[in-house]
C-alpha positions in Angstrom: 2.7 -19.1 56.2 3.1 -16.3 52.9 1.3 -13.4 53.3 0.4 -11.9 50.3 0.1 -7.8 50.4 -1.5 -5.3 48.5 1.0 -3.2 46.6 1.4 0.2 48.3 -0.5 3.1 46.1 1.3 5.8 44.6 2.4 8.3 47.1 -0.3 11.5 46.0 1.4 15.4 45.7 1.0 17.0 49.2 -1.7 19.9 49.4 -1.4 22.7 46.7 1.7 21.2 44.8 1.9 19.8 40.7 0.3 16.6 40.4 3.1 14.6 39.6 3.3 14.6 35.3 2.1 10.9 34.0 4.3 9.1 31.4 4.0 10.2 27.7 3.2 7.5 25.5 6.1 7.1 22.8 5.6 9.0 19.5 7.1 7.6 16.2 7.9 10.1 14.1 5.7 10.4 10.6 5.9 7.8 7.8 7.7 8.9 4.6 5.5 8.6 1.6 8.1 6.1 0.1 7.8 4.9 3.9 4.2 4.5 2.6 4.2 2.9 0.0 6.9 0.6 0.8 4.6 -0.9 3.7 1.0 -0.9 1.5 2.8 -3.2 -1.1 4.9 -5.5 1.1 1.2 -5.6 2.7 -0.6 -6.8 -0.6 2.4 -9.5 -1.5 3.7 -7.8 -4.4 7.5 -6.4 -3.1 8.9 -8.4 -1.2 10.1 -7.5 2.3 13.5 -6.6 2.6 16.4 -8.7 5.3 16.4 -5.0 7.0 14.8 -2.0 7.3 16.4 0.0 4.5 18.7 3.1 5.8 17.3 5.1 1.9 13.3 4.1 1.7 13.0 5.8 -1.1 16.2 4.3 -3.1 15.1 1.2 -2.0 11.0 1.9 -4.1 12.8 3.7 -7.1 15.3 0.4 -7.3 12.1 -1.9 -6.9 10.0 -0.2 -9.4 12.2 0.6 -11.9 11.4 -2.5 -14.2 7.8 -2.0 -14.0 7.0 -5.8 -12.9 6.2 -5.1 -9.5 3.3 -2.1 -11.0 2.3 -5.0 -12.9 1.7 -7.4 -9.8 0.3 -5.0 -8.3 -2.6 -3.5 -11.1 -3.2 -7.1 -11.2 -4.0 -7.4 -7.5 -6.4 -4.9 -7.2 -8.3 -5.0 -10.8 -7.6 -8.7 -11.9 -7.1 -8.8 -15.8 -6.3 -4.6 -16.2 -3.2 -5.5 -18.1 -2.9 -7.0 -21.7 1.1 -7.9 -21.3 3.2 -7.8 -19.1 7.1 -9.5 -19.3 7.8 -11.2 -16.4 11.0 -11.1 -16.6 12.5 -7.3 -17.8 16.1 -8.0 -19.6 15.8 -5.3 -21.5 15.3 -1.1 -21.2 12.2 -1.8 -23.6 11.1 -4.9 -21.7 10.8 -2.3 -18.2 9.6 0.9 -19.6 6.2 -1.4 -21.3 6.0 -2.9 -17.6 5.5 0.3 -16.8 3.6 1.9 -19.8 1.7 -0.7 -19.0 1.0 -0.1 -15.0 0.1 3.3 -16.6 -2.4 2.7 -18.8 -3.8 0.2 -16.5 -4.4 2.8 -14.2 -8.3 3.8 -16.0 -9.0 0.9 -14.8 -9.6 1.7 -11.1 -10.2 5.8 -12.2 -7.0 6.8 -11.1 -5.0 9.7 -13.0 -2.0 9.3 -14.7 0.1 11.3 -12.8 3.5 10.4 -14.0 5.7 9.7 -17.2 7.8 6.0 -17.8 11.0 7.7 -17.9 10.2 9.6 -14.1 10.5 5.6 -13.4 13.2 4.5 -14.8 15.3 7.4 -15.4 14.5 8.4 -11.6 13.3 12.3 -12.5 10.4 13.0 -11.2 10.2 10.3 -8.8 8.0 12.4 -6.1 5.6 12.1 -9.2 5.5 7.9 -8.8 4.8 8.4 -5.3 1.9 10.9 -5.5 0.8 8.2 -8.1 1.0 4.8 -6.0 -0.3 7.4 -2.6 -3.8 7.6 -5.1 -3.9 4.1 -5.3 -3.6 3.3 -2.3 -6.3 6.0 -1.1 -8.1 5.6 -3.7 -8.7 1.4 -3.4 -8.7 1.9 0.1 -11.7 4.7 0.1 -13.0 2.1 -2.4 -12.6 -0.9 0.0 -15.3 0.5 2.9 -18.4 0.4 0.7 -17.6 0.7 -3.1 -15.6 -2.4 -3.7 -12.5 -2.7 -6.1 -13.9 -5.5 -8.2 -16.7 -2.5 -9.3 -14.2 -0.4 -10.8 -12.1 -3.5 -12.7 -14.8 -4.8 -14.4 -16.2 -1.4 -15.7 -12.9 -2.2 -17.5 -13.5 -6.1 -18.6 -16.0 -7.4 -20.9 -17.9 -9.1 -18.7 -19.6 -5.6 -17.4 -22.7 -7.0 -17.9 -22.7 -10.0 -16.6 -24.9 -11.6 -13.7 -23.2 -11.3 -10.4 -22.0 -14.3 -9.8 -19.0 -12.6 -11.8 -18.8 -10.1 -9.4 -18.1 -13.3 -7.1 -14.4 -13.8 -7.5 -13.6 -10.0 -7.3 -15.9 -9.3 -4.5 -13.9 -11.9 -2.5 -10.6 -10.2 -4.0 -11.7 -6.8 -2.2 -12.4 -8.4 1.3 -8.8 -10.1 1.1 -7.5 -6.7 0.7 -9.3 -5.2 3.4 -8.3 -7.6 5.7 -4.7 -7.5 4.9 -4.7 -3.6 5.5 -6.4 -4.3 9.1 -3.6 -6.7 10.1 -0.9 -3.7 7.8 -1.8 -1.6 10.5 -2.2 -3.7 13.4 1.1 -4.1 12.9 2.4 -0.1 12.6 0.8 0.8 16.1 
């Protein structure tokens, strides 16, 4: 018959010698603001995941946001009903700039300060301002999701601010969904 034996313990250091080093966990480099925003937007389902990891996340994000459509989807996801007019198929400079303007106007629904101009994004000038705004929006919605949901801010913008609590149910459900997606995204990143 075959006998099973307990594996031998790792050798202990000789008395008076230095202890054996413990294996170190692999450390990931910190994500850049562009990488953080790409990950966040993909996690919310407003930006399509690229087939492979982009070598230039900032360029990828700038290209994806240039027509303003992803930004409008983001705002509609976070504060439903906060946008008035969105061009679903922007073909001209005017359409794209209109979408970006609509996003910037809609930031007030979430009480986020506008830090960039239409041309900072559309012409690629000062893209760091765009990243700063997206990071602030991410942080603000994350903070509001842990007690004060996004629904209270979207209702302040809408005409139904003083309506019954039943009108808040869909927005509260959306906030719970966003929190759940954020948790899954955090788990994915770890």
